[in-house]
C-alpha positions in Angstrom: -7.3 3.7 20.7 -8.7 6.6 22.5 -10.6 8.3 21.0 -10.0 11.7 18.8 -12.2 14.9 17.5 -10.0 14.4 14.0 -11.4 13.0 10.5 -10.1 12.0 7.6 -13.4 12.0 4.3 -11.7 10.4 1.2 -13.4 9.5 -1.5 -14.2 6.1 -2.3 -15.6 3.7 -5.5 -17.9 1.6 -5.2 -15.6 -1.5 -5.8 -13.0 -0.5 -3.6 -15.0 0.5 -0.9 -16.9 -2.7 -1.0 -13.2 -4.7 -0.4 -12.6 -3.0 2.3 -15.9 -3.8 3.6 -15.2 -7.7 3.1 -11.4 -7.2 4.1 -12.6 -5.3 6.9 -15.3 -7.7 7.6 -12.9 -10.8 7.5 -10.4 -8.8 10.0 -13.4 -8.8 12.7 -12.5 -5.4 12.3 -15.0 -2.3 11.4 -13.9 -0.3 8.6 -12.3 2.3 9.8 -11.0 0.5 12.3 -9.1 -1.6 8.8 -8.7 2.0 7.1 -6.9 3.2 10.2 -4.6 1.0 11.1 -3.4 -0.1 7.0 -2.8 3.9 6.7 -1.0 3.8 9.6 0.9 0.6 8.9 1.6 2.6 5.3 2.3 5.8 6.7 4.9 4.4 9.2 6.3 1.7 6.6 6.7 5.9 3.9 8.5 7.7 6.7 11.2 5.2 7.8 12.4 4.5 4.0 11.5 7.4 2.5 13.6 7.3 -0.5 12.2 3.9 -1.5 8.7 5.8 -0.8 9.7 8.4 -3.9 11.3 5.6 -6.0 8.5 2.4 -5.9 9.7 -0.1 -3.7 11.8 -3.7 -6.1 8.1 -5.1 -5.2 6.3 -1.8 -7.3 9.1 -1.0 -10.4 8.6 -5.4 -10.9 5.1 -5.4 -10.5 3.3 -6.6 -14.3 6.4 -7.8 -14.9 6.4 -11.2 -14.6 5.1 -12.7 -18.2 8.0 -10.2 -19.5 10.9 -11.8 -20.6 13.6 -9.2 -19.3 17.2 -8.8 -20.3 19.5 -8.6 -17.9 20.3 -5.0 -17.6 16.6 -4.0 -17.6 17.0 -6.9 -14.2 19.8 -5.1 -13.4 18.3 -1.6 -13.7 15.5 -2.7 -11.4 17.3 -3.5 -9.0 19.6 -1.6 -8.0 19.8 -0.1 -5.2 17.0 -2.6 -3.6 
């Protein structure tokens, strides 16, 4: 990747920073490279699917509901447009 003069600073909790360090180490890349690639990949996804980015993906809408019994109407509402 070509060097640039643009810089992005962000604040992270110690827990989040540790998670990024561990993940980057497992991937065999620097933390900066890991975060840059993840951010660019997510940006590409949002740009390709802007409506889904605003309404949330089906997985996001269903997250945390795996143990909840849903009615047919609620399932239809959550999956409509998916």
